[in-house]
BAPADO-804796 format. One record per atom (N, C-alpha, C): residue in one letter; atom name; x, z, y. Coordinates in steps of 0.1 Angstrom, whole numbers. Layout:
BEGIN
TORTOR  code  site      u      w      v
TORTOR     A    CA      X      Z      Y
...
This chain:
BEGIN
TORTOR  code  site      u      w      v
TORTOR     M     N   -142    159    -35
TORTOR     M    CA   -136    174    -29
TORTOR     M     C   -145    182    -21
TORTOR     K     N   -152    174     -8
TORTOR     K    CA   -160    183     -2
TORTOR     K     C   -175    184     -6
TORTOR     K     N   -177    177    -17
TORTOR     K    CA   -191    176    -21
TORTOR     K     C   -188    191    -29
TORTOR     T     N   -178    193    -38
TORTOR     T    CA   -174    206    -45
TORTOR     T     C   -173    214    -36
TORTOR     L     N   -166    218    -25
TORTOR     L    CA   -166    230    -17
TORTOR     L     C   -183    232    -11
TORTOR     L     N   -188    222     -9
TORTOR     L    CA   -203    227     -4
TORTOR     L     C   -209    231    -16
TORTOR     I     N   -210    227    -27
TORTOR     I    CA   -216    234    -38
TORTOR     I     C   -213    246    -41
TORTOR     G     N   -197    248    -39
TORTOR     G    CA   -195    260    -43
TORTOR     G     C   -200    274    -33
TORTOR     L     N   -198    268    -18
TORTOR     L    CA   -207    274     -9
TORTOR     L     C   -218    278    -13
TORTOR     T     N   -225    271    -15
TORTOR     T    CA   -242    271    -18
TORTOR     T     C   -241    283    -27
TORTOR     A     N   -235    280    -39
TORTOR     A    CA   -235    292    -50
TORTOR     A     C   -230    303    -46
TORTOR     F     N   -222    304    -37
TORTOR     F    CA   -215    320    -34
TORTOR     F     C   -225    325    -23
TORTOR     I     N   -234    316    -14
TORTOR     I    CA   -242    323     -7
TORTOR     I     C   -256    329    -15
TORTOR     G     N   -261    323    -26
TORTOR     G    CA   -268    327    -36
TORTOR     G     C   -267    336    -42
TORTOR     V     N   -255    345    -43
TORTOR     V    CA   -251    357    -48
TORTOR     V     C   -255    369    -42
TORTOR     A     N   -263    377    -47
TORTOR     A    CA   -268    389    -39
TORTOR     A     C   -260    399    -34
TORTOR     M     N   -262    401    -21
TORTOR     M    CA   -252    412    -15
TORTOR     M     C   -259    418     -3
TORTOR     P     N   -255    432      0
TORTOR     P    CA   -261    440     12
TORTOR     P     C   -265    431     25
TORTOR     V     N   -277    434     26
TORTOR     V    CA   -279    426     43
TORTOR     V     C   -274    432     51
TORTOR     K     N   -270    427     64
TORTOR     K    CA   -267    431     74
TORTOR     K     C   -280    431     83
TORTOR     A     N   -285    443     94
TORTOR     A    CA   -293    445     99
TORTOR     A     C   -300    431    107
TORTOR     Q     N   -290    424    110
TORTOR     Q    CA   -294    413    121
TORTOR     Q     C   -297    402    111
TORTOR     L     N   -298    400    100
TORTOR     L    CA   -299    391     90
TORTOR     L     C   -315    392     83
TORTOR     Q     N   -321    402     89
TORTOR     Q    CA   -332    408     79
TORTOR     Q     C   -344    401     88
TORTOR     K     N   -355    400     77
TORTOR     K    CA   -369    393     80
TORTOR     K     C   -371    397     93
TORTOR     G     N   -378    387    103
TORTOR     G    CA   -383    392    117
TORTOR     G     C   -369    391    126
TORTOR     T     N   -360    391    126
TORTOR     T    CA   -350    388    136
TORTOR     T     C   -351    378    142
TORTOR     K     N   -351    373    156
TORTOR     K    CA   -351    363    164
TORTOR     K     C   -336    359    165
TORTOR     Y     N   -334    344    168
TORTOR     Y    CA   -322    341    173
TORTOR     Y     C   -324    329    182
TORTOR     V     N   -314    331    190
TORTOR     V    CA   -311    321    202
TORTOR     V     C   -297    318    205
TORTOR     A     N   -292    307    206
TORTOR     A    CA   -279    302    208
TORTOR     A     C   -276    291    217
TORTOR     A     N   -265    293    223
TORTOR     A    CA   -261    280    231
TORTOR     A     C   -249    275    231
TORTOR     T     N   -247    261    232
TORTOR     T    CA   -232    254    233
TORTOR     T     C   -234    248    246
TORTOR     I     N   -226    247    254
TORTOR     I    CA   -219    235    263
TORTOR     I     C   -206    231    261
TORTOR     N     N   -203    220    259
TORTOR     N    CA   -192    210    259
TORTOR     N     C   -191    202    269
TORTOR     F     N   -179    200    278
TORTOR     F    CA   -178    190    285
TORTOR     F     C   -162    186    285
TORTOR     N     N   -160    174    286
TORTOR     N    CA   -147    168    289
TORTOR     N     C   -148    157    302
TORTOR     G     N   -137    153    307
TORTOR     G    CA   -134    140    314
TORTOR     G     C   -117    137    317
TORTOR     S     N   -120    124    320
TORTOR     S    CA   -104    120    322
TORTOR     S     C   -104    110    333
TORTOR     H     N    -93    109    340
TORTOR     H    CA    -93     95    351
TORTOR     H     C    -79     91    352
TORTOR     Q     N    -78     79    357
TORTOR     Q    CA    -66     70    352
TORTOR     Q     C    -66     62    363
TORTOR     A     N    -52     57    368
TORTOR     A    CA    -49     48    378
TORTOR     A     C    -39     41    377
TORTOR     S     N    -38     29    379
TORTOR     S    CA    -26     23    380
TORTOR     S     C    -25      9    388
TORTOR     D     N    -14      6    394
TORTOR     D    CA    -12     -3    402
TORTOR     D     C      1    -12    401
TORTOR     G     N     -2    -25    406
TORTOR     G    CA     16    -32    404
TORTOR     G     C     15    -47    408
TORTOR     L     N     23    -56    401
TORTOR     L    CA     21    -69    404
TORTOR     L     C     20    -79    394
TORTOR     S     N     16    -89    392
TORTOR     S    CA     14    -97    383
TORTOR     S     C     10   -110    386
TORTOR     N     N     23   -119    385
TORTOR     N    CA     23   -131    389
TORTOR     N     C     23   -134    405
TORTOR     S     N     29   -123    409
TORTOR     S    CA     34   -121    423
TORTOR     S     C     15   -118    429
TORTOR     A     N      7   -116    424
TORTOR     A    CA     -6   -109    430
TORTOR     A     C     -6    -96    426
TORTOR     N     N    -11    -88    440
TORTOR     N    CA    -12    -73    436
TORTOR     N     C    -25    -71    428
TORTOR     Y     N    -26    -59    418
TORTOR     Y    CA    -37    -56    412
TORTOR     Y     C    -38    -40    411
TORTOR     D     N    -49    -35    412
TORTOR     D    CA    -50    -20    409
TORTOR     D     C    -59    -17    398
TORTOR     T     N    -61     -8    392
TORTOR     T    CA    -73     -2    384
TORTOR     T     C    -76     15    382
TORTOR     K     N    -88     17    383
TORTOR     K    CA    -88     30    383
TORTOR     K     C   -102     30    373
TORTOR     Y     N    -97     40    363
TORTOR     Y    CA   -110     45    352
TORTOR     Y     C   -113     57    349
TORTOR     S     N   -121     64    350
TORTOR     S    CA   -127     77    347
TORTOR     S     C   -139     80    340
TORTOR     T     N   -141     90    329
TORTOR     T    CA   -149     92    321
TORTOR     T     C   -155    106    323
TORTOR     F     N   -164    110    317
TORTOR     F    CA   -171    123    320
TORTOR     F     C   -180    123    310
TORTOR     N     N   -181    135    300
TORTOR     N    CA   -190    137    288
TORTOR     N     C   -193    153    290
TORTOR     L     N   -207    153    287
TORTOR     L    CA   -213    167    290
TORTOR     L     C   -222    166    278
TORTOR     N     N   -224    178    268
TORTOR     N    CA   -233    179    259
TORTOR     N     C   -237    197    258
TORTOR     P     N   -247    197    262
TORTOR     P    CA   -256    211    263
TORTOR     P     C   -265    212    248
TORTOR     S     N   -264    222    242
TORTOR     S    CA   -275    223    233
TORTOR     S     C   -278    236    231
TORTOR     F     N   -293    239    227
TORTOR     F    CA   -293    251    224
TORTOR     F     C   -303    253    209
TORTOR     Q     N   -304    263    204
TORTOR     Q    CA   -310    270    191
TORTOR     Q     C   -319    278    194
TORTOR     F     N   -329    277    183
TORTOR     F    CA   -340    289    185
TORTOR     F     C   -345    289    169
TORTOR     G     N   -343    305    163
TORTOR     G    CA   -350    303    151
TORTOR     G     C   -355    318    147
TORTOR     K     N   -358    320    137
TORTOR     K    CA   -363    333    133
TORTOR     K     C   -361    333    118
TORTOR     F     N   -357    345    114
TORTOR     F    CA   -355    349     97
TORTOR     F     C   -368    349     91
TORTOR     V     N   -370    344     81
TORTOR     V    CA   -385    344     73
TORTOR     V     C   -380    352     61
TORTOR     S     N   -370    354     57
TORTOR     S    CA   -366    365     46
TORTOR     S     C   -352    367     49
TORTOR     E     N   -348    380     41
TORTOR     E    CA   -334    386     42
TORTOR     E     C   -322    372     42
TORTOR     N     N   -316    370     50
TORTOR     N    CA   -304    360     51
TORTOR     N     C   -308    345     52
TORTOR     R     N   -321    342     55
TORTOR     R    CA   -326    330     57
TORTOR     R     C   -333    326     67
TORTOR     M     N   -329    318     76
TORTOR     M    CA   -336    318     89
TORTOR     M     C   -341    302     90
TORTOR     I     N   -353    298     94
TORTOR     I    CA   -356    285     98
TORTOR     I     C   -357    285    117
TORTOR     G     N   -354    273    121
TORTOR     G    CA   -355    270    135
TORTOR     G     C   -358    257    142
TORTOR     I     N   -350    255    154
TORTOR     I    CA   -352    243    158
TORTOR     I     C   -340    239    170
TORTOR     G     N   -332    230    169
TORTOR     G    CA   -323    225    180
TORTOR     G     C   -325    216    189
TORTOR     I     N   -324    217    203
TORTOR     I    CA   -325    207    212
TORTOR     I     C   -313    204    218
TORTOR     G     N   -311    195    224
TORTOR     G    CA   -297    190    229
TORTOR     G     C   -298    178    235
TORTOR     T     N   -288    174    245
TORTOR     T    CA   -286    164    253
TORTOR     T     C   -271    160    254
TORTOR     S     N   -268    148    247
TORTOR     S    CA   -253    144    247
TORTOR     S     C   -253    134    259
TORTOR     M     N   -242    135    269
TORTOR     M    CA   -243    123    279
TORTOR     M     C   -228    120    280
TORTOR     A     N   -227    105    284
TORTOR     A    CA   -210     99    284
TORTOR     A     C   -213     91    295
TORTOR     F     N   -207     94    307
TORTOR     F    CA   -207     84    317
TORTOR     F     C   -190     79    321
TORTOR     S     N   -191     67    324
TORTOR     S    CA   -178     60    325
TORTOR     S     C   -179     49    337
TORTOR     K     N   -164     48    344
TORTOR     K    CA   -169     40    356
TORTOR     K     C   -152     35    357
TORTOR     S     N   -156     22    359
TORTOR     S    CA   -144     12    359
TORTOR     S     C   -143      5    372
TORTOR     K     N   -129      3    381
TORTOR     K    CA   -130     -3    394
TORTOR     K     C   -117     -8    391
TORTOR     S     N   -115    -23    394
TORTOR     S    CA   -102    -30    392
TORTOR     S     C   -104    -40    405
TORTOR     S     N    -91    -45    412
TORTOR     S    CA    -89    -52    422
TORTOR     S     C    -76    -62    419
TORTOR     Y     N    -80    -72    419
TORTOR     Y    CA    -71    -84    417
TORTOR     Y     C    -71    -99    426
TORTOR     S     N    -59    -99    433
TORTOR     S    CA    -58   -108    444
TORTOR     S     C    -72   -109    454
TORTOR     G     N    -73    -95    457
TORTOR     G    CA    -83    -94    466
TORTOR     G     C   -100    -95    462
TORTOR     Q     N   -103    -95    448
TORTOR     Q    CA   -111    -99    442
TORTOR     Q     C   -115    -80    432
TORTOR     D     N   -126    -78    440
TORTOR     D    CA   -130    -63    434
TORTOR     D     C   -139    -65    424
TORTOR     H     N   -139    -58    411
TORTOR     H    CA   -147    -57    400
TORTOR     H     C   -152    -40    397
TORTOR     L     N   -164    -38    395
TORTOR     L    CA   -167    -27    396
TORTOR     L     C   -180    -26    383
TORTOR     S     N   -177    -18    375
TORTOR     S    CA   -184    -17    362
TORTOR     S     C   -189      1    361
TORTOR     K     N   -200      2    356
TORTOR     K    CA   -204     17    351
TORTOR     K     C   -209     16    339
TORTOR     S     N   -209     27    332
TORTOR     S    CA   -219     30    321
TORTOR     S     C   -224     44    320
TORTOR     G     N   -238     45    312
TORTOR     G    CA   -245     57    313
TORTOR     G     C   -250     59    296
TORTOR     N     N   -246     67    289
TORTOR     N    CA   -253     69    275
TORTOR     N     C   -259     81    272
TORTOR     I     N   -272     82    272
TORTOR     I    CA   -276     92    272
TORTOR     I     C   -287     96    259
TORTOR     A     N   -284    107    250
TORTOR     A    CA   -290    109    237
TORTOR     A     C   -296    122    239
TORTOR     Y     N   -311    121    235
TORTOR     Y    CA   -319    136    236
TORTOR     Y     C   -321    137    219
TORTOR     N     N   -315    150    215
TORTOR     N    CA   -319    156    201
TORTOR     N     C   -325    168    196
TORTOR     L     N   -332    163    188
TORTOR     L    CA   -339    173    182
TORTOR     L     C   -338    176    164
TORTOR     S     N   -337    187    163
TORTOR     S    CA   -330    189    151
TORTOR     S     C   -338    204    142
TORTOR     P     N   -348    200    137
TORTOR     P    CA   -352    215    128
TORTOR     P     C   -343    217    117
TORTOR     Y     N   -340    229    114
TORTOR     Y    CA   -330    233    106
TORTOR     Y     C   -338    243     97
TORTOR     V     N   -327    248     84
TORTOR     V    CA   -329    260     74
TORTOR     V     C   -313    265     74
TORTOR     R     N   -314    278     77
TORTOR     R    CA   -298    285     77
TORTOR     R     C   -299    294     66
TORTOR     H     N   -287    295     58
TORTOR     H    CA   -286    307     47
TORTOR     H     C   -275    313     50
TORTOR     Y     N   -275    328     54
TORTOR     Y    CA   -264    334     57
TORTOR     Y     C   -257    341     42
TORTOR     K     N   -243    343     43
TORTOR     K    CA   -239    354     33
TORTOR     K     C   -229    360     38
TORTOR     L     N   -230    374     38
TORTOR     L    CA   -224    385     48
TORTOR     L     C   -210    386     36
TORTOR     L     N   -199    386     47
TORTOR     L    CA   -186    389     39
TORTOR     L     C   -182    404     43
TORTOR     S     N   -186    407     55
TORTOR     S    CA   -181    423     60
TORTOR     S     C   -191    424     68
TORTOR     P     N   -188    438     74
TORTOR     P    CA   -196    442     90
TORTOR     P     C   -197    430    100
TORTOR     K     N   -188    423    101
TORTOR     K    CA   -186    416    112
TORTOR     K     C   -185    402    111
TORTOR     W     N   -184    396     95
TORTOR     W    CA   -183    380     94
TORTOR     W     C   -192    380     83
TORTOR     A     N   -194    366     86
TORTOR     A    CA   -208    359     77
TORTOR     A     C   -204    347     74
TORTOR     I     N   -206    338     62
TORTOR     I    CA   -206    324     65
TORTOR     I     C   -220    322     64
TORTOR     F     N   -224    305     67
TORTOR     F    CA   -237    302     64
TORTOR     F     C   -236    288     61
TORTOR     L     N   -246    282     54
TORTOR     L    CA   -248    269     50
TORTOR     L     C   -263    263     62
TORTOR     N     N   -259    253     68
TORTOR     N    CA   -270    248     78
TORTOR     N     C   -277    234     71
TORTOR     S     N   -289    235     70
TORTOR     S    CA   -294    222     66
TORTOR     S     C   -302    218     74
TORTOR     S     N   -301    203     80
TORTOR     S    CA   -314    199     94
TORTOR     S     C   -314    186     92
TORTOR     V     N   -324    183    100
TORTOR     V    CA   -329    169    101
TORTOR     V     C   -326    167    117
TORTOR     N     N   -318    155    118
TORTOR     N    CA   -315    152    135
TORTOR     N     C   -323    140    138
TORTOR     L     N   -332    142    149
TORTOR     L    CA   -338    128    156
TORTOR     L     C   -333    129    169
TORTOR     A     N   -331    117    170
TORTOR     A    CA   -324    112    184
TORTOR     A     C   -331    100    191
TORTOR     Y     N   -331    103    202
TORTOR     Y    CA   -337     89    214
TORTOR     Y     C   -327     87    221
TORTOR     L     N   -319     74    221
TORTOR     L    CA   -310     70    229
TORTOR     L     C   -312     58    242
TORTOR     H     N   -302     63    253
TORTOR     H    CA   -309     53    261
TORTOR     H     C   -294     50    269
TORTOR     F     N   -293     35    269
TORTOR     F    CA   -280     31    273
TORTOR     F     C   -283     24    289
TORTOR     K     N   -272     24    296
TORTOR     K    CA   -274     17    307
TORTOR     K     C   -260     12    313
TORTOR     N     N   -258      1    317
TORTOR     N    CA   -243     -6    320
TORTOR     N     C   -247    -14    333
TORTOR     T     N   -237    -12    344
TORTOR     T    CA   -240    -16    355
TORTOR     T     C   -226    -28    355
TORTOR     S     N   -225    -39    359
TORTOR     S    CA   -214    -46    365
TORTOR     S     C   -217    -55    376
TORTOR     N     N   -211    -55    388
TORTOR     N    CA   -207    -58    399
TORTOR     N     C   -225    -59    403
TORTOR     G     N   -233    -45    403
TORTOR     G    CA   -242    -43    406
TORTOR     G     C   -257    -51    398
TORTOR     E     N   -253    -58    388
TORTOR     E    CA   -262    -61    378
TORTOR     E     C   -262    -50    366
TORTOR     A     N   -274    -47    363
TORTOR     A    CA   -277    -36    353
TORTOR     A     C   -285    -39    343
TORTOR     K     N   -280    -35    332
TORTOR     K    CA   -288    -35    318
TORTOR     K     C   -289    -22    311
TORTOR     K     N   -303    -22    306
TORTOR     K    CA   -306     -9    300
TORTOR     K     C   -314    -13    286
TORTOR     N     N   -309     -5    277
TORTOR     N    CA   -312     -6    263
TORTOR     N     C   -314      7    257
TORTOR     D     N   -326     11    248
TORTOR     D    CA   -330     18    242
TORTOR     D     C   -327     17    225
TORTOR     G     N   -322     31    218
TORTOR     G    CA   -322     33    205
TORTOR     G     C   -325     47    198
TORTOR     Y     N   -327     47    186
TORTOR     Y    CA   -327     59    180
TORTOR     Y     C   -322     62    168
TORTOR     S     N   -322     75    164
TORTOR     S    CA   -314     77    150
TORTOR     S     C   -320     87    145
TORTOR     A     N   -319     87    131
TORTOR     A    CA   -325     99    123
TORTOR     A     C   -315    101    109
TORTOR     G     N   -311    113    109
TORTOR     G    CA   -301    119     98
TORTOR     G     C   -302    131     91
TORTOR     L     N   -299    133     80
TORTOR     L    CA   -299    144     75
TORTOR     L     C   -284    151     73
TORTOR     Y     N   -285    163     75
TORTOR     Y    CA   -268    168     80
TORTOR     Y     C   -267    182     68
TORTOR     V     N   -261    184     62
TORTOR     V    CA   -256    196     56
TORTOR     V     C   -243    202     62
TORTOR     T     N   -241    214     68
TORTOR     T    CA   -230    218     73
TORTOR     T     C   -228    231     73
TORTOR     P     N   -214    238     68
TORTOR     P    CA   -212    252     68
TORTOR     P     C   -207    257     81
TORTOR     G     N   -205    269     81
TORTOR     G    CA   -203    275     92
TORTOR     G     C   -198    290     91
TORTOR     I     N   -190    294    103
TORTOR     I    CA   -188    310    103
TORTOR     I     C   -195    316    114
TORTOR     S     N   -198    331    112
TORTOR     S    CA   -204    338    125
TORTOR     S     C   -194    349    122
TORTOR     Y     N   -188    355    136
TORTOR     Y    CA   -183    367    139
TORTOR     Y     C   -192    373    149
TORTOR     W     N   -197    387    147
TORTOR     W    CA   -202    397    154
TORTOR     W     C   -193    403    163
TORTOR     I     N   -197    404    176
TORTOR     I    CA   -187    412    186
TORTOR     I     C   -193    421    188
TORTOR     T     N   -207    422    193
TORTOR     T    CA   -217    433    192
TORTOR     T     C   -229    432    181
TORTOR     P     N   -236    443    180
TORTOR     P    CA   -247    439    168
TORTOR     P     C   -258    432    171
TORTOR     R     N   -258    425    184
TORTOR     R    CA   -268    416    185
TORTOR     R     C   -262    401    193
TORTOR     F     N   -249    402    197
TORTOR     F    CA   -241    391    203
TORTOR     F     C   -230    386    192
TORTOR     A     N   -229    374    185
TORTOR     A    CA   -222    367    179
TORTOR     A     C   -216    352    184
TORTOR     L     N   -204    351    179
TORTOR     L    CA   -198    337    179
TORTOR     L     C   -199    330    166
TORTOR     Q     N   -201    319    168
TORTOR     Q    CA   -202    309    158
TORTOR     Q     C   -195    296    157
TORTOR     T     N   -194    290    147
TORTOR     T    CA   -186    276    146
TORTOR     T     C   -190    270    134
TORTOR     D     N   -196    257    137
TORTOR     D    CA   -198    248    125
TORTOR     D     C   -186    242    119
TORTOR     L     N   -184    244    108
TORTOR     L    CA   -173    233    101
TORTOR     L     C   -174    220     96
TORTOR     N     N   -176    211    107
TORTOR     N    CA   -180    200    108
TORTOR     N     C   -170    190    100
TORTOR     F     N   -158    193     97
TORTOR     F    CA   -152    186     86
TORTOR     F     C   -152    188     71
TORTOR     L     N   -161    198     67
TORTOR     L    CA   -166    199     55
TORTOR     L     C   -183    195     53
TORTOR     S     N   -187    189     64
TORTOR     S    CA   -202    185     65
TORTOR     S     C   -206    172     58
TORTOR     L     N   -217    170     52
TORTOR     L    CA   -222    159     47
TORTOR     L     C   -233    154     53
TORTOR     S     N   -237    141     54
TORTOR     S    CA   -247    136     63
TORTOR     S     C   -251    122     60
TORTOR     A     N   -263    116     59
TORTOR     A    CA   -267    107     59
TORTOR     A     C   -280    100     65
TORTOR     G     N   -281     90     72
TORTOR     G    CA   -291     88     80
TORTOR     G     C   -291     71     85
TORTOR     Y     N   -298     67     95
TORTOR     Y    CA   -301     54    103
TORTOR     Y     C   -299     55    117
TORTOR     N     N   -290     43    121
TORTOR     N    CA   -291     45    135
TORTOR     N     C   -296     29    138
TORTOR     H     N   -305     29    150
TORTOR     H    CA   -310     17    155
TORTOR     H     C   -307     15    169
TORTOR     L     N   -297      8    168
TORTOR     L    CA   -292      8    183
TORTOR     L     C   -290     -9    190
TORTOR     P     N   -289     -9    201
TORTOR     P    CA   -293    -25    208
TORTOR     P     C   -287    -32    202
TORTOR     T     N   -275    -30    199
TORTOR     T    CA   -265    -43    191
TORTOR     T     C   -264    -40    175
TORTOR     T     N   -264    -31    168
TORTOR     T    CA   -263    -27    155
TORTOR     T     C   -274    -18    153
TORTOR     K     N   -279    -23    138
TORTOR     K    CA   -287    -14    127
TORTOR     K     C   -283    -11    116
TORTOR     N     N   -277      3    114
TORTOR     N    CA   -270      5    102
TORTOR     N     C   -277     17     94
TORTOR     F     N   -276     19     79
TORTOR     F    CA   -276     32     74
TORTOR     F     C   -263     37     75
TORTOR     Y     N   -259     51     71
TORTOR     Y    CA   -247     56     73
TORTOR     Y     C   -245     67     62
TORTOR     F     N   -235     71     56
TORTOR     F    CA   -235     83     48
TORTOR     F     C   -223     91     50
TORTOR     N     N   -221    103     52
TORTOR     N    CA   -210    112     53
TORTOR     N     C   -201    109     65
TORTOR     S     N   -210    101     77
TORTOR     S    CA   -203     98     92
TORTOR     S     C   -202    112     99
TORTOR     A     N   -206    122     96
TORTOR     A    CA   -203    132    104
TORTOR     A     C   -189    138    102
TORTOR     V     N   -181    135     94
TORTOR     V    CA   -164    136     96
TORTOR     V     C   -161    129    106
TORTOR     T     N   -153    136    113
TORTOR     T    CA   -145    126    127
TORTOR     T     C   -133    130    127
TORTOR     T     N   -123    123    136
TORTOR     T    CA   -109    126    135
TORTOR     T     C   -102    133    144
TORTOR     G     N   -115    137    153
TORTOR     G    CA   -109    148    166
TORTOR     G     C   -109    161    162
TORTOR     L     N   -102    169    166
TORTOR     L    CA    -99    181    162
TORTOR     L     C   -113    191    169
TORTOR     T     N   -111    186    180
TORTOR     T    CA   -126    194    188
TORTOR     T     C   -135    192    182
TORTOR     N     N   -140    180    173
TORTOR     N    CA   -150    179    168
TORTOR     N     C   -153    186    155
TORTOR     Y     N   -143    190    152
TORTOR     Y    CA   -139    199    138
TORTOR     Y     C   -148    215    142
TORTOR     F     N   -143    220    155
TORTOR     F    CA   -149    232    155
TORTOR     F     C   -156    231    170
TORTOR     S     N   -166    238    168
TORTOR     S    CA   -173    240    184
TORTOR     S     C   -180    254    183
TORTOR     V     N   -177    261    189
TORTOR     V    CA   -178    276    190
TORTOR     V     C   -193    278    200
TORTOR     R     N   -202    285    196
TORTOR     R    CA   -214    287    198
TORTOR     R     C   -219    302    203
TORTOR     A     N   -226    305    211
TORTOR     A    CA   -228    317    218
TORTOR     A     C   -242    320    209
TORTOR     S     N   -242    332    202
TORTOR     S    CA   -254    337    196
TORTOR     S     C   -259    350    200
TORTOR     W     N   -274    350    201
TORTOR     W    CA   -278    361    200
TORTOR     W     C   -290    367    191
TORTOR     Y     N   -287    378    187
TORTOR     Y    CA   -297    381    173
TORTOR     Y     C   -303    392    180
TORTOR     L     N   -318    391    179
TORTOR     L    CA   -330    398    184
TORTOR     L     C   -340    405    177
TORTOR     Q     N   -338    417    177
TORTOR     Q    CA   -347    425    170
TORTOR     Q     C   -359    437    179
TORTOR     K     N   -367    437    172
TORTOR     K    CA   -379    451    176
TORTOR     K     C   -373    463    174
TORTOR     N     N   -373    471    185
TORTOR     N    CA   -368    484    184
TORTOR     N     C   -379    494    176
């Protein structure tokens, strides 16, 4: 079903249509996205007549930037850079014994891409983004003062449709429709090595839509 939708979208984009000024050859493109979230949980009580309490907190930060240039009408090439950071901390106490563990996972991403636009109205457009994603992964886990570090990497191909809405002639908001994306690649992690297909589809609604601020810069 998703393949059919993507093929249909690609054919629809290929149909000739008037070009918006911002989508003409020579226009430069800059975009930024910053996602972050976190949580904190705490509990305490009794277990077999012994006091215990636990605290657990997480924090995730994902800034990314895209740069591009239209090489022809409705077609842009560019590169994306970004970092994904995930930190967690767990502290527990049971019968006077304390246990502290921390983890920090950081991914550095580089994504060359080609994007094709299809204008729907003066303010709306859809696009199809084809990219190669290269990532270097760093893992650090600390348990009671003892730290372990590991590294990994991944490489993948992604095809993702999206929507763009212009608020002003130079400024637009975009969202990638990740629930329709297709992907294939390879993960080389400390404990696993695997090939994947179509793993870009997620079960979290926040991963389906991510709003990106975009600027289209033209010479006067």
